[in-house]
C-alpha positions, 0 to 999 in steps of 0.5 A, spaced: 763 182 266 758 179 261 763 180 255 768 176 260 763 170 260 762 170 253 770 169 251 770 164 256 764 160 254 767 161 247 774 158 249 770 151 252 773 145 249 768 140 247 769 132 249 772 131 242 777 137 244 778 134 250 779 127 247 785 129 244 789 132 250 794 127 253 791 123 258 793 122 265 799 126 267 802 127 261 808 124 263 804 118 265 802 117 258 808 118 255 811 113 259 806 108 257 807 110 250 814 109 250 813 102 254 808 099 249 813 101 243 819 098 247 815 091 248 813 091 240 806 094 241 805 099 234 804 106 237 806 113 235 811 117 237 806 122 239 800 121 244 793 123 245 787 119 249 785 115 243 792 112 241 794 110 249 787 107 249 788 103 242 795 101 244 793 098 251 787 095 247 792 091 243 795 087 249 788 086 252 788 092 257 782 097 258 786 104 259 782 110 261 786 116 260 784 122 264 786 129 263 788 131 270 788 124 273 792 118 273 790 113 268 786 107 270 787 100 267 783 094 267 783 087 265 777 083 264 773 088 268 777 088 274 782 095 276 789 093 276 795 098 277 800 100 272 805 095 274 800 090 273 798 092 266 805 092 264 807 085 267 800 083 263 803 087 256 810 083 257 807 076 258 801 078 252 807 080 247 811 074 249 806 069 248 804 073 241 811 072 239 812 065 240 
């Protein structure tokens, strides 16, 4: 049993490793990324937590991506829904492109 524990311990992910895993549910993060790209936010075709956070930050939304839970979205420190974040992002990009 001791050798199994050593194997498991050696396979634990660091915080840096975890940060590279797609956030929220993978589908949610991929959907966020596709949405942001469609409205003109410079994002990548592949997704990890850092990319999602940076992409949302460009439109003023703080996105906290989680490994096994829904992403959380904040605007001016207040938690908002994904739909509210998207509406804000659309308005932000429209004003930016005026």
